[in-house]
N, C-alpha and C positions, 0 to 999 in steps of 0.2 A: 798446612792448608793455606793457600794464598788468599789474600783479601782483595776483593774487587774494588778498585778505586771508586770513590763516590762520584767522580766526574765521568766515569765510563758510560753511564746511562745517558749522559747529556752530550755525547759525541755526535749524535744524529742532528745534523744541521737542518735548518728549514728547507734548504734546496734538496737535500737528500730525502727528507720526509716527503716532499712533493713528488720526487721521482718514484719513491716506493708506492705512493698512493696512485700515481699515474700507471705504474706497472700493474697494480692490482685491478685498476679499472679496465685496462687493456685485456688483462686475463679474463675478466668477467665477460667482456664484450666478445672475445674469441670463443669462450664457452657457449655464450648465447647463440652466436652465429653458427657454430658447429651443430648445436642442438636444432636450430632452425633448418639447417641443411638436411639433417637426418630426418626431421619431420616431413619436409617436402619430398624427400626421396621415398619415404614410406607411403605417403599419400599417392604419389605418382605411380608407384608399383601396383597399386590396387585401385585403378581409376573407376571401374564400374561399381565396385563395392563402396567406394567413397561417395559416389553420386547417389546411390540408393540409400546410403546412410543419411544423406542430407535432405531427402524429400520433405520431411517434417519441417525442418528449418526453412527450406526454400518456400514452402507454402505459407508458413507463418509470416515471413518477411514480406512476401508478395501481397498477402491480404492486408497486412498492417500499412504498407506504403500506399497501396491503391485506395484504401478507405480514407487514410489521412489526406491524400491528394484530392480525392473526390469531395470530401467535406470542406476542405479549404477552397476548392474551386466553386462549390455551391454557395459557400458563405459570400464570396465575392459577387457571384451572380445574383443572389437574392438581395444583397445590399444595393446593387446597382439597378436591378430591374423591378424588384418588388417593394423593397423598403425605402426607396428613394422618393420621399414625399416632396423634396425641395430643400433648399438651404435653410436649416434651423426651423423646420415646419412641423407642426403637429395638427391633428384633426379633432374637433369637437363633434362627436358622432352619437347616434342613438345607442348603438350596440357595442362598437369596439371589437375586441377579439373574444369570441365565445368558444370555449373548449369542451363544454359538456351539455347534455340535453337539459339538465336541471337549470343551468345558467341561462340557456336559451328560453326556457319557459318563463323564467323570472324577467328576462329582458323584454319579453313581449308586452309586459305591463308598463314599460317606461313611456313617458309622453314623447311626442314627436319633437325633433329639433326644428324650429320654425324660422322663417325669414325675419320675424320680429326679434328673435334672439340674436340673429346675425347682425341686424341693425343696431341692437343695443351694445353688443360687443364692439362693433366698429366705432360707436360713439363714445364708449366709456373706458375702454382699455387704454392704459397709459404706457405699458411696457411693450406692446406689440408694434412691430415695424409695419406690418400689413395684415389685412384680414380679407379673405376671399370666400365665396360661397359656391356650392355645387349642388345641383339637383339633376338626376339622370334616369333614363330607362333604356332598355334594349329594344329597339324598334327596327322593323324592316323599312328601308328607304329605297327610292327609285328615281331614275332620271331617264325619260324616254322609255326604251325597251329594256334598259339595264336595271338590275335589281341587286341590292346588297342586303344580306340577311344578318340579323343580330347585331346591328350597329349600335354602339353606345352613344345615344343622343343626349347631350349634356346642356343644361342651362347654367351659365357661370356669370359671376360678376366680372366687370371689365379688367380688374387687376389679376385675374386668375392666371394668365400666361406668365406674369412676372413672378408670382408666388410659386408656381409649379415649374418654372424654367422651361416653358414651351417656346420653341423656336418656329418662326413663320418663314416658310420657304418662298411662298408667293403671296402677293396681296397684303392684307393686314388682318389684325385681330379685332374683335368687337370692342367698341368704345363706349364711354359713358353716355354719349349722345344716342347710340344705338339702343342702349338699355333704357334710357329715359323715354324714348319714343316707341318702345316695344317693336323695334324694327325686325322685320322677318329676313334676317341675314344670318349666314352660317360660315364657320371655318371648318374645313373637312380634313380628315387624316389622309396620309399618303395612299393607303390601300383603297379608300373610297374614291379618291381622285383617279387612281389607276383603273379601277373597275367601272366606274360610271362615265368617265371621260377619257377613254383611251385615245392617245395621240391628239388630244384637243385641250386647249387652254380652258381650265374649269372656271376661271374668274368670270363672274357675270352670268353663269349658267344657273338653271333652276333645278332644285331637288325637292321631291315630295316626301313628307313623313306623315303617315296617317292621312288626314284630309287637308293638310296644310302644305303650302309651297314656300320655299325659301330660296334666296339668292346667295350664291357662293361669293364671298368677299376675300377668302384666304385659304391657303393650303399649308398645313403644318409640315415641318420637316419630319422625315421618317424616323421613328423611334426604334422599331424592330419588334421582336417577339419575346415573350416570357413563358418558359415551359411549353414552347410550341404554339402558344396562343398569340395571335397578332395584337399589338398595341396601337396599330394605326387604323383600326376600323372604328372611327368615331366621327361625330359631328357636333360642333359647339355653336351655341346661339346665346344671346343675352338672357340672363336669368329671368327677367320679368316677362320676356317674350315666351319663355318656356312655361312660366307660372300661369300665364293667360291661356295657353293653347294645349300644353301637354301634361301639366301637373295633375296628379290624381289625389284623391282625398286622403289616402293613407301614406302619401309620400312624406319623407322628411329630408332635410338638407344636411350636407356635411359642411362644416365651417373650417376652413384652413387658416390657421393662425401662424404667422411668421415672426419669430423672435429676432431682435436686432443682432444677436450673436449666439454662439453655442453656450457661452457662459451665462446668458440671460434666459436660456430655455426653461430652466426650473422655475425661475421667478415668473416668467410669462405664463407657464402652465398653472402655477398657483393662483395667479390673478384671474385667469379664465375660469378656473374651478370655483373660486370664491364668488365671482359674479353670477355664474350659472346657478349655484346653490342658493344664493340670495334671491334671485328672481323666481326660483321654483319653491321658495319657502321651506327648504329642507332643514329639519332640526340638526343640531351639531353632531348628534350621535347616529344620524341616518346615513346609509351609504349613498353614493352618487347615483342618480337615476339617469345618467348620461355617461359617456366614455370619452377619455382623452387618449388618443392613439398617436404615438410617435414612432419614428423609425426604430428607436431602441426597443419599443414594445414588440414590434414585428420581429426584430432580430432576436429578442429573448425567446419568443415562441419558436423560432427556427432553431436556435441553439438547443432548446429543450428537445426538439424532435431529433436533431442530429446527435444529441447526447445519447439517445437510445440506440441509434445506429452504432455509435462509437463503442458503447458498452457491449453490444453484441459482437462487434469485431474484436474487442479485447478478449472476450471469452473464447472465441474461435482461435485467436492467435495463441492464447495461453495453452489451449489443448494441443495445438500443433507443436508449440515449443516444448512442452513436457514430453510428448511422444517422440519428437526429434531428439531431445536430450537423452531419453532412455535408450533409444536406438544407438546413439553415439556411445553411450556407456557400455552397452553390450558388445558393440563392435570393438571398442578399445580393450575390453576384457578378453575377447577372442584374440586380439592382436598380441596382448601380453602373453597368452598361452603359446601362440605360434612363435614368438620371438624370445622364448625363455633362454635358449642357448646364446642368442645374441646379447641378451642382458648379462648373462654370466661372463661372456668374453669381455664385455665393456668393463664390468666390475673388476675382473682379473687384471685388466690393463690400467687400472687406477681410477676409473670413474667412481664417484661417490654416490651415495643414495640420492642426494639433492640433484645430481646431474641426471640420473634416471627419472626422478620425479619431474624435473623440468622438461625433459624430452617428451614424455607422454602427455604432460599438461599442454605443452606447446602444440603437439599433434592434434589434440582434442580441440584446443582453441582455434587453431588454423582450419580444422575441418569445419567447425561451425561458422567461422568467419567467411570461409569460401561459400558455404550455403547461403549466408547473408548476401554476398555479392551476386550470386546467381539469382537469388530472390529479387534483388534490386533490378537486375536486367529484365527479369520476367515482369516485374511491376511496371517498368518503363514502357515495355511493349504494350501492356494493357492500357496505360495512360494515353499513349499515342492512338490506340484503337478507339478509346472513349472520346478523345478529342476530335477524331476524324468522323465518327458516326453520330455524335450528339452535339447539342448546343452548349454543353457545360465547359467552362474554361478551366479544365483540370490541369494542374501543374504539380510536378513532384516537389515536395517541400524539403528544404535542407534539413530541417529538424527531423523529418521522417527518415531520411537517409541515415543521419547520425544515430538516432534512437535504435533503428533496426539493426545496424551494424554492431552497436554496443551490446544490445540485448542478445543477439545471436552469439557473439563472442563469449559473453558471460555465461550463457547456457552451456557452451562447449567446455569452458573452464570448470564450471560447477560439476557437471556430470562426468568430467574427466578426472576429478579428484580421486575417486575410489580406485579406478584402474591404475592410475599413476602411483598411488600409495602401495597398491598390491605389487606393482612391478619393482618399486624401490625396496620393498621388504624381502624380495627373493634372496635366498641364501646363495652366494656366488658359486660355491662348490656344487650344490644341488642343481643350480641352473646350468653349469657346465656339463653335467651328466645327462641333461635332457637331450632328446633326439633332435638333431639339427634339420 
């Protein structure tokens, strides 16, 4: 009996080992590509059946992508149109955000926010960059024979335009001198100018609100609409003019506080809360009887609302995905039965169980991935339709595309495991005996 030299096992040089590894890798790649080709040929041979199989996955992906795109678009829209109070601005208000009837009943007992508190905040706050005030009503206004209904008539402090980032297109904004002298002057929105003064320069013209007449000194730049409601139907006057002529007994004001920077927002809010509580003599354990409302509060409420929508969408998508996966599994089981003889021939020609398993897993995964792609195309069509017919800036999100494709492919792979294992376990001899 010969003895193998100890050095015989070490004759494999690093270069030879690398070539062997490369050859193994190439063999695996060829096997995978061949399996992929067989899977594509099988799906192509049964186009209608493949499409009907994918309806559940197509609907699931379409719903998921459309909802994610809609929510993302609405988040941008609300942040820009609704929650945009100004740069680093929050509001000291009587009510804030009320989300239940009980909270509304309790809030009715709160004291009004007054001009005196506005003046106190303006004089005593150290961390605020600017503090502005607003009092308003919806009033019908007119000029000559033209009438504008439901106009938001506002009395504001002279720095309101700076705090709220209002741009003046014509004329000027109200000044401190206008406020000190209770001047009967107004700045109007773009819609008011277009309605009451068509093809005429509105500067210097007169507008009536209730029994009072005001002179137009400025026109604000157009803002646009929010949820189909115009934001340019307004008229602005000095707050002390408004207090003298249009203020009502149960009115309260909103105080806009601007922090120096985003980093100072929390400190500025804490200072405003501390001063308001001190002036209202609230015990340390009593809740605030006023509200601090910032952009983050509005967006939190919005995210809570859209979270419900997203939860419902996830439920629908889950149902569609499970149904689609079950249909894929049943179709693949039928395919295994139909192709029993083919499996036997492949096994007799040297294909191993893992090759059969890989082939059917690949077919199932490709089938579901194809459903994901068709669902994406369907979703894109819906997104274009929504964008064309509504004001919502809907955009397909990259994250939605990636998530939908990954989930649909995983669904195909998961529900393809059982059919693939069944195909791999077929006895080659018995498979060859099956009817072709």
